[in-house]
Structure formats: structure tokens, C-alpha cells
C-alpha atoms as one frame of an Amber mdcrd trajectory, in Angstrom:
protein
  28.376   1.996  58.418  28.841   3.685  55.084  32.563   3.008  55.241  32.013
  -0.721  55.796  29.518  -0.869  52.931  31.921   1.048  50.699  34.786  -1.247
  51.725  32.708  -4.368  51.010  31.635  -2.952  47.655  35.234  -2.161  46.787
  36.283  -5.638  47.875  33.577  -7.205  45.689  34.720  -5.210  42.660  38.345
  -6.183  43.263  37.459  -9.854  43.592  35.305  -9.689  40.471  38.033  -7.920
  38.573  40.710 -10.461  39.481  38.703 -13.519  38.358  38.702 -12.745  34.627
  42.491 -12.367  34.747  42.772 -16.014  35.777  40.362 -16.970  33.029  42.347
 -14.863  30.582  45.527 -16.676  31.585  43.754 -19.988  30.980  42.604 -18.766
  27.566  46.153 -17.692  26.745  47.461 -21.152  27.658  44.722 -22.758  25.567
  45.550 -20.537  22.581  49.246 -21.286  23.029  48.605 -25.038  23.197  46.416
 -24.831  20.094  49.109 -22.869  18.250  51.802 -25.369  19.242  49.618 -28.311
  18.248  48.902 -26.693  14.885  52.617 -26.044  14.352  53.481 -29.645  15.262
  50.810 -30.951  12.878  52.215 -28.772  10.089  55.746 -30.038  10.735  54.498
 -33.632  10.813  52.642 -33.151   7.521  55.742 -31.627   5.941  57.905 -34.520
   7.142  55.400 -37.089   5.877  55.266 -35.392   2.458  59.061 -35.447   2.314
  59.151 -39.158   3.176  56.425 -39.849   0.602  58.321 -38.037  -2.137  61.490
 -39.918  -1.253  59.594 -43.203  -1.372  58.074 -42.374  -4.776  61.484 -41.435
  -6.131  62.958 -44.723  -4.905  60.059 -46.674  -6.439  60.510 -44.947  -9.803
  64.236 -45.657  -9.690  63.573 -49.336  -8.921  61.024 -49.597 -11.748  63.474
 -47.993 -14.143  66.142 -50.511 -13.128  63.671 -53.363 -13.663  62.752 -52.098
 -17.141  66.415 -51.672 -18.004  67.233 -55.186 -16.737  64.317 -56.676 -18.698
  65.383 -54.794 -21.806  68.977 -56.009 -21.531  67.799 -59.590 -20.921  65.638
 -59.397 -24.008  68.586 -58.267 -26.161  70.963 -60.955 -24.893  68.776 -63.882
 -25.945
């Protein structure tokens, strides 16, 4: 009888011990997904900043051309 009780107790501890491992694996996947999402957001932000800077540079260049064209028109009259 003692052996059966000991076996059942051992079985209960083993089952209880194995459950957190599954939860730990889930937490690891969650942390990994969070890390990947954070990395993707950082890359997206960097790309958007690069596009924004390029757009501002193009706008400044266009405005400079417009001022130059207006200035040359003014002198030719």
C-alpha cells in the first residue's frame, strides 16, 4: 500500500513539474514574438524616417528651383 501511495505521489510531482515547462515554452514564444515585433517596429520607424528625410530634401530642392526660376524671370523682364 505504501508503495502505491509513494508511486502516486511521485507521479503527481512529475506531472506537476512538467506543466510549468509547457508554460515556460509558451512564455518563451511570447517573449520571442514581442522581441520580433519590437524589432520590426524599429525597422519600420527607421525606414519611415529615411523616406521622410528624402521627401524633405526633395521638397527643399524643388523650392530652391522655384525661387531660382522666379529670380531669373524677374531679371529677364
